[in-house]
N, C-alpha and C positions, 0 to 999 in steps of 0.2 A: 621404275623409276631414273635410276641412273644408268648409262651404261660406256664406260671408259674406254679410251683408246689403247687396248691392252690384249694379252695372251687370251684370259678367258672373254673379252668379249669378241674377239677375230674369232675365235675357236666356236664359239655358241655362233656367230655368224656362218662360221662357213661349213656347221651343221644344218644349219635353216638351207643356207643353197642346196647342200647335197640330198636334201629332202624334197625340195623342188623339182632337182635332177631323176631324183626315185620315180617320179610322177605326183607326189604327192600334192592334189590340185590347189591346196590353199592352204598357202606359207606369209602368214602375214604377224606384224610384229610394231607394237604403240610405244613409243619413247618419250616422256616427257621434254619437250623443248628445252628446258633451260637444263637438263641436264645429259643433254648428247653431247657425246666428243666420238664419235664415227666418224672416220675421213670419209670427205664428198667422194672421192674416187670408189671407196668401199660402197657405201651408200648410193653411187651410179650401179658400179657392177652386181648386185644385188637387185637392181630393179632389172638391170637386164636379163637376167638366170630368173625372173619373175617371183621374185620375193617382194611383197607390198610392205612398204612401210609409211606409216602416219605419226605424225608428232600429236602432242597434247600441248594446246594453248601457246601457239610459237609468238611472240613479241610482234603486237601488230597496231598500227594506228585503230586501226579500225575496234579493238577489243584491248584499252591501256590496263582494263583490272585484270586481264587474265593474269597477266603478272605475279598478282599475290596467290591464285591459286592452282596448286600442281598436283598432277598426278605419281603419289608415291607408294600404289600398288604395284604388286610384282604378283604376276599371274601366268602360268603356263598352262592352255587347256593343246590336248590329244587328241585327237577324232571324238571331239564331244564326249569321250568316255572316263577320258583321266586327266588330274590335273597336280599341279603343286603350288603351292605360295607358301606363303614365310615374308622372311624379312632381308632376303639375300637379293643385295646387286648385281649387274653385270660388272664387276670388278675382281682383280688379283686379291683387292686386302678381303675380300669376302669369302676365297678358297684359299686361303692360307697361304698366299705365296708374294705376301709385302713383308715389313719389317713391321709393322704393327698390323695386327688383323682383326678383323670382329669375328666376334662370336655368336652367332646367330644360330637361327632356329627355321626348319620348312617340315608342310607336311605332305604327302602323298597319298590321294585319295583317287580310288577307282570306283563307282559308282556312278546313282543316280544324283545325287546332287551334281557330279559333273554336268550336268543339263544347266545347272544352273548359272556355276563359274563360263561353260559354254554362251549362254544368253548374254550375261555381264556381259562378255567382249566383244558381243555382235552387236550390240546396242551402243558400246559405246565406242567401234569404230565405225558406226553409222552416225555416228550422232555428231552436231556441229561444233563440239572441243577439240575433235582431232580432223587436222587436213595435212593430203597427200604430201610427201616429202621430195623434192626434185631438185636434187642436185648438180649442177650443171657444172663439167668438167671439157679437160680434151677429150680426144679420141682415144688416145693411149694411155689415159690413167686406168679408166676400168680395166684395161687388159696388165694392167701391171699389178692392179688389186687383187686380180684374179690369182696372182700367183704367189701375195703375201697372204691369201686364205690358206692355198694350195699346202705354202710351208709350212703354216701354222700346223694344220693337218698331219704332214710328213713327220714335224719335228713331236707332234704329241705322240704320235703312236710307233715312231722310227727312231728316234733322238733321244735326249735326257727328257722323254717326255713325264708329264706331272699327272698323266691320268690315261687310263685305257681304255676303250672305247668298245671295244669287246670283253667283258668283262665273265660274262655269261651270267649276269646276274641274275637270280630269279625274282622281279621286282613287288613281285605277289606273296615272298615268302615273308612269315611276321607279322603280315596283315591279319584284323581280325574285323567282323563283320560288325558293322555298327548299323542301328537301323537310323538312326536321329541325327542326321552331318545332313549339315547345310552351308553355304556360303555367303555371308553377311557383307555388305558392303553399304557406300553410300549412295545415296543417290544422283542421277543425272540433273541436267538440269532440267529436262522433261519429261521427270519423271519425280513421281508424288511420295512421302513418306519423309519419317524423321534421319537424322543426319545420324550412322553407325556411333558415334560416340554417345549419342542419346540413349539407342537402344543397347549400349553397353553397360552405362549407368546403369539402366531400369534392371540389367540380369545381376551387374553387382547387388543393388538395393534388395534382391528377390535370396540374398545368400542367408542359410541358416547356422551355419556351421563356420565356413570359412572361408576365405578370400586370399587366395595369390595371385601378385600383379608380377610379371617380368618387363620391365621396360627401360629401356636407352638414358631416355628423359622424362624425368617424373616432372610436371606444372600442372599439377592439379585444376581444374574450374571449381569453381566453388562449391557448383553441385554436386560433382563427384567426392570432394574433400567433404561433405555436408554428410553425403550417405555413408562413407567411409568412417569418418566420428560415430556416427549415429549406429551405425553397425558393432565398432567396437566398443561402444558405451553397451552394449546390449550384450555383450559376450561372445560376438562373436570374432574369430582367430581372425588377423588381418596383417598379412606380410606383403612387404614391397621388396622387390628386389631392383637395383639399379648402379649403373656406374659412381665409382669414387671420382674424385678430384684424377690420380692418376690415371685411370683405365678410360676416366670419358675421352671423346675423341673433338669435343670443341670448350671451349669456357664461355660462351652465351647462354647453352643449355643450361651447361653444368652451375653457372652463376643464378638465371633464374632459379634453377632446384633447391640451392643454396638458400634464397629466399623465403620457401618456404618450408624446410626441413624440419624447422623445429616446432612449427604448427602441425603439422604431420605426425611427427614424432611424440608431441604434447597429447596427440588427441587418441593415442593409445597402442596405434600403428606399429608393428614391428619391423623396421627399415634395416635392408644386409645393403653396405656397399662394395661392390667386385671391386677385388683388389688389383685385376691384372693379370701380367702386361697387356694383355690385349683388352680392346675396347667390346663392353656387352651390346649387342645389338636386337638380341632377340627380344620378341614382343608377344606375350603370352599371359592369359591369366585362367585360373582354374578355382570355378565356386565351388564349395562343397563335397571338392573330392568327386567332382561329379559328371559336372560341365565343362567344358574344354574351350578355351578359344587359341588359335594361333594366326597371326598374317602380319600386318604390317601397319597396325595403331601403334604408335605410341602415345602417352599419358601428358599431350602437351597441349596447347591452343592449335598449332595448324594442323594435327590429326583431328581435332574436336570441330573446328570452325573450316578449316581453307583446304585441308588437302582430301582427296580421293583415297578411301583406304579400303580393304577388304582382311576378312576373319575368317578362317573357317572353324566353326560350331559343330560339337558332339558331343550328345550327352552319352557318356560311358565308363563306368565309372576304373575299368581296366586302362583306357586310357590314360584317365587323369593320373590312375597310380604313376604309366609309364613317365608323366611330363614331371609330374613331382619331381620323381627320381632324376629326372632330369635338371629341373632346375636348383634341387639340392646339391648337386655339383659344383654349381656357382657359389648356393650360399655359404660350402665348404671355405671357399677360396674368398670369403667377402669379410667386411669390420659391420658390427654394427653397433648402430646409430646411439645413444643413449636419450633419456626422457626426455631431453631438455635439447634436443637436435646436435649433439656433438659426436661426434668421431672422431675414432684415434688419429692425432698428428701423422700425415703422411711422408717420409721422407724418400725421394725419389730423386735422379737425375733430372734439374730444371724443373724443382717443386716451391721453389720461391716465386720464378718467374711467372709460372700458371697459376699460383695462389695470389699475383699481383695483376695479374691481365681478369682472372676470375672476379674480384673486388674492383674493379677499374669498370669492368663490364653493369656489375650490378649495381655499380652508383652513380655510371654515366649514361651506360646504355640503355637499360630493361626500362626506366620509366617509358623511353619513346617505342621501343621495339618487342616489348614482351609479347603482345598478341603475334609476332609475325614467327615465334620461334618454333 
């Protein structure tokens, strides 16, 4: 979804280039056109090296409505056998290198469901929703870009690097065999089937004991809120973990959440607001201590109706236990919202200004743009 012009992104691009140099046949990257900040010279250099890049829904006169629909998914597929998905974008803030960072979560999968991830990427790559990216630059710029990527890798490994490329890590260590693993995703324009949000709502509706949802943004649809309220009324434990005003990375989505907070709380749903100081960005669901979902889907209108999203689903109590323990770390650093939808007063630098912006957004902007959040 997002690729900024910083050390994390340039390092990832350098590694993709080096994979192509090692002889890897297919090295491809799809980035959402609205969130592409990679310099043109770097893109031109990558193209010369054989790295193929396409963009999702660039702004064109032929497709003016593309501006509203974005590719929000994050997916890395290797050799059609392994993949990583989750909420993390290519930017320093998602890897602990910024002033304010994101607390995120990814899942690594090695096994048959990688074929589903590979097929989804192939279908997206060949779809009419993505186009080749051609960066026009002078002859000398790709050479300078090559040196930039070389220097990034050198600093990474020899200087004050922030990570080691040769860790000797056995990525299979700690893995467990899980039979029922699937990659769920929104259908492409040429594919049939329900949107991912509808499938997640159906899964939540199947809960018999417990529902745990962790999402940075909580602006539930009427159908989801009705399901959660009905489950809570039936005695199912329902917990939602999200950002507080302090940890929220923007006031618009937070203003929309504050509009719904009292309704959610009065439905008998336990809400916890992450205190920060970093911003919660993980998107996860655990149902009945057994069904696990991790991916890119936010509980908001954009994920439900506009963006393309992916979620990895597993049916495994042990994996669910591990995920619940991870979520509980955030719960222990969170405020509890009371039955009337009130949370403790947050006092932090800039609190009054941020509160005013959230109020302003709720009163004047939400009536116009809520469906775009």
